[in-house]
N, C-alpha and C positions, 0 to 999 in steps of 0.2 A: 420330399423332392418332387413335387407335382410338375415342376418345369421339365423334368426328364420325360415324363409320360407325354406331356404336350409336345415336346420336341420330337419324340419318336413318331407320334401320330402325324405331325406336320411333315416330317421327313419322308414318311411312307407316301404321302400324297405327292410331294415334290419328285421323288424318284419315279413314281408311276407316270407322272406327266412328262418328265424328261425322256424316259425310255419310249413312251408312246410316240414321241416326236423324233426318235432316233438320235438323241443327244449322247455324246460321249462323256460329257462332264457338265455338272452344274456349277456355274461361276458365281452367281449371286442369288440369294434367297431374301425376299422382302417379306417381313412379318409385321402384321398389325397386332398391337396389344392394347386391349381395352383398359382404360385407366382404373376400372373397378373390377378387373379380372382376378386380381390377387397374384398376378405374375409380374416379375421384374425383368426389364429388358436385358441387363447384364447376365442374369441367370439363364434366360432363354438362349442368348447368344452362345454361352458356354455349353449348354446342354445340346444345342443343335450341332456344335462342333464335335462333341463327344459321340452323339448318335450317328453322325455322318462318317465316322472312321470306317475305312474299308469299303465305302460305297462311291458311286460316281459324284456324290456331293461332298466328298472329303475335300477340305480346303476352300470351300465356297465362302464367300463373304456373306455374312448375315447382317442385313440392315433392318432396324426396327423403327416403327412409327407408333407413337401413342395416339390412340383414338378414343372417343367417348364410348362408354358402355363396358361390357364384360367380355366381349368376343376376343378370342385369340386365334389367329390363323394366317395362312400364307396368302399374301396379297399378289405376289408376282415372282417369277423366276427368270433368270437369264441363263441360257445354256450355250454350250459350244459343240 
């Protein structure tokens, strides 16, 4: 379940960025997934939801974009 580890790492980055800007809630998380990364978008979305439980990112919409390469990471966030 390497998607969970990837989701936890990305979520840590998301929460740190949101808190740095005084956000009360993360509304949208945009994730780029490399087509050769070995990660699947539905699994990343599910694991992001699981990892976000109890945080300011709980309930955030996770949008994914398939990109060339092997990179997986947060592309952008929207906060409230």
